[in-house]
C-alpha positions in Angstrom: 16.3 6.1 12.4 17.0 2.8 10.9 14.1 2.1 9.0 12.5 -0.6 6.9 11.9 0.8 3.6 9.4 -0.8 1.1 10.4 -2.1 -2.5 9.9 1.1 -4.4 12.8 2.9 -2.2 15.5 0.4 -3.9 14.2 0.2 -7.1 16.2 3.0 -7.9 14.2 6.1 -6.7 16.7 6.5 -3.9 16.0 5.5 0.2 15.7 8.1 2.6 18.7 8.6 4.6 19.7 6.4 7.4 17.3 4.0 6.0 17.6 0.4 6.1 17.0 -2.5 4.3 14.8 -5.6 5.3 12.1 -7.1 3.5 8.4 -8.4 4.9 10.0 -12.3 5.1 13.6 -11.6 6.8 12.0 -8.9 8.9 11.8 -11.3 12.2 15.1 -12.1 11.2 16.5 -9.0 11.2 15.5 -7.5 14.6 15.7 -10.6 16.1 18.5 -10.8 18.5 18.9 -14.6 18.8 18.8 -15.1 15.4 21.8 -15.3 13.3 20.5 -12.6 10.5 20.0 -10.3 13.4 21.0 -6.5 12.3 22.4 -4.2 14.7 20.7 -0.8 13.6 17.3 -2.9 14.8 18.3 -3.7 18.2 15.8 -2.9 20.8 17.2 0.1 22.1 17.0 1.5 18.7 13.7 4.3 17.8 12.4 2.8 14.5 10.0 4.1 11.5 8.6 1.6 8.9 7.6 2.8 5.7 6.5 1.6 2.2 5.3 3.1 -1.0 2.1 2.4 -0.3 1.7 2.6 3.7 0.2 -0.9 4.2 2.9 -3.0 4.1 5.1 -1.2 6.6 2.0 -2.1 9.4 3.7 -5.9 9.5 7.4 -4.6 10.4 5.9 -2.8 13.2 3.8 -6.0 14.7 6.5 -8.1 14.4 8.4 -6.1 16.3 5.6 -5.4 19.2 5.0 -9.5 18.3 9.1 -9.7 19.6 8.4 -7.3 22.9 10.0 -3.9 20.9 7.9 -0.3 21.5 6.8 0.3 17.8 4.6 2.6 16.4 2.8 3.1 12.4 3.6 6.3 11.1 0.6 8.1 8.5 3.5 9.1 5.5 4.3 6.7 3.2 7.1 6.6 1.5 5.8 7.6 -1.3 4.2 11.4 0.1 8.2 11.5 1.0 8.8 11.8 -2.6 6.1 13.6 -3.6 6.8 16.5 -0.7 10.3 16.6 -2.1 11.9 15.5 0.8 15.7 14.6 -0.1 16.6 10.5 -1.2 20.0 9.5 -1.7 20.4 7.5 -4.6 22.6 4.5 -5.2 26.2 5.4 -6.8 
């Protein structure tokens, strides 16, 4: 399940396994199949979970996907919740 990690996840804390980074400013370009910046992991038939550290910024990629006609929903858990719960993270080597 591709995800949109928030800033804290790419500042050395690690990432949720299987997540792909799409900054807020590039989000619409990454998910739009007509964009030259399209990332296939975000195609419409994929289930996507947006997350960020605070749980506030992740509503924006969900809204963008909905505006583009994609099914999308915002979860209640934040990246920081994932870390506190001791869930696994991947770290860059």
